N, C-alpha and C positions, 0 to 999 in steps of 0.2 A: 239447786235452784240457780237461775241466772241473775245477773245484776238487777234487772228490772223487777223480778219477783222480790228480791231483798229490798229494793227501793220501796215497793208498795208496803212491805212490812214496816219499813222505816217511817213512811208517811202516816201509817195507822197509829204510831206512837202518840201523835198529837191528840188523839181522841180517846186515849186510855190513861189511867193513872198507873203508868208503868213504874216499876221499882228501878232504882239505880243500876243493879246488876243486869236487868233485862235491857235497859237502854244501852249500856256499854256493849253488851253482847250483840245486839242487832247492828249497832254502828260498826263493830268490829267485823261482823260477817259481811256487811255491805262493802266495807273497804277491801276485804279479801276478794270478793267477787269482782270489784273494780280492778284490782291487781291482775286477776286472771284474764279479764277482758283486754287489758293493755297488751298482753302477750298474744292475743288472737288477731286474726285478720278482720274480725267483725268490728274492731275499733274504728276503722275508717268509715264505716257506714253510720256510726252512731256518735260521731265526735261532738256535735253540738248538744245532743241530749246528755251525753256523759259529762260535759263541762257543767251543765246546769245541775246535775246531781252533786258534783263536787261543791259547787257554790252553795247549795242548800244545806249540805252536811256542815260545811264550814260556818255558815250563818248560825246554825244551832249550837255548834261547839264553841263558837266565840262567845255567845251569850251565856253559855253554861260555864265556860272556863275563865271568864273575866267578870267576876261578880260585881265589881264596883263601876268600872268604866270600860267600854269597848269601842274600838274604832271599826267602823263597817262602811261598806259602800252604800250610797244612797239607793242604788238600784237593787241591792240585796235586801235591804229593809223593805222596799216596796214589793218585791216579788215573793219573798219567802217568809219574812218575819211574822206577818199576820196569821199565817197557818199555825205558828208555834207559840203564840202569846199565852194561851191558856195552859199549855203544857209546861212552859217555863215557870208559870206561877205555881204549878202543882209540884213539880219535881224538886226535892230538897237538894239542890246542887251545891249549896254553900258548904265548904269544907271538903268537897270532892273535886275542886277545880283543877288540881294537878293531873287527875286522870283524864279529864276532858282536854286539857292542854296537850297531854301526850297523844291522845287520839288525833288531835288536829295536826300535831307534828308528823305523825305517820301518814295522815291524809295528804299533807303537803309534799312529802317525799314521793308518794304515789302520783300526785299531780305532776310533779316535775318529770317523772318517768314517762307519764302519758304524753306530755308535750314533746319531749325529746323523740319519742317513738313516732308521733304524728309528723314531726318535722323531717324525719327520715324519708317520708313519702310526700311531703307537702307540695313539692313542685310537680309531681306526677299525678297525685290523686285529688288534690283540692283546687277548685277555681280561685283566681285571685281575690274576689270579694270574701270568700270563706277563709283564705289565708290571713287577711287583715283582721277578720273577726276573731280568729283563733289567737292571733298575737295580742289584740286588745284585751280580750277577756283573760288571757293567761297572765299578762302583766298586772291587770287589776287584782287577780287572785294572789299572786306572789307578793305584791306590794302590801296588800292589806294584812295578810297573815304575818308577814315580817314585822310590820309596824306594831302589831299587838304583842308579839314576842319581844320586841325591842323594849317595850314599855314595862316589862316585868323587872322589878328591882329586888335583889340582884338578878342580872340576866342569867337565864338558864343556858346550859350547854346546847339545848335545842336551837337557840337563836344562831349560834355560830355554825352549827352543822347545816342549818337551813340556808344561811347566807352563802356558805360554800357551795351548796347544791344548786342554788339559783344561778351561780356563775357558770354552771355547766349548761344552762338553758340559754340558747342563743336565738336572737331574733334579727331580722334585717333591721338596719339602722332606722330608728323611728323615735319620735318624741310624742308623748301622750299626756293629757291632763286628766287626772283621776279625781273625781268628786267623791268626798267621803264625809261621814259624820262621826263625831265623838258622842256616844250616847251614855246617858246615865242609866246603867243597867238595872237599877232598882225599879224604875218605872218605864223603861224602854223609850223615854223621850229623847229626841235629838238635842244635843248640846252644841258645842262648837262645830261649825261646818267649815270646810276648807277644801283646797284643791292642791293635790300633789302633782308636780310636773315631773314625769318620769322619762328619762332618756335612756334607751336601751340600744346597744350596738353590739356587733359581733365581737 
């Protein structure tokens, strides 16, 4: 199956009382399909759709992997979280958070590989407005995932590996303000809101 077929399987999770092993299996298969797409020429035709898939998987894994408090983009909560609220209530994710954190770690490595591959062709394949959108959404994704891994105490090796990987992802010199919320994961309500000013240069 291709990445979009696995994505539809993933979306159907929200409407089923899926077990923990099935959830992990479907997310793993979707990640594998994304990795295969990254290596294909089709990536350039689907880059915006693919970024959305990464964002939605990350949203679910953040709320599964950080059972007490999670940092998330306001836009991710608005776009994706409502689809998964009932699923998050049903799935017994407490005690399994390290598995979900590992899945998010693998997802972020894959996302970095995707961005670097897109950037290989960015000046030839993508119009300037789309280049800016790619940079903005990529920075959002990398920053939010890193913030959540940084907040794990003691910090996991994942954090240091991801920090190093992010350094390999280069953008044209730009400064962005990223709006985020710190949510109480027990009820999904937004807590402290803030803005991170992210400056990324070559």
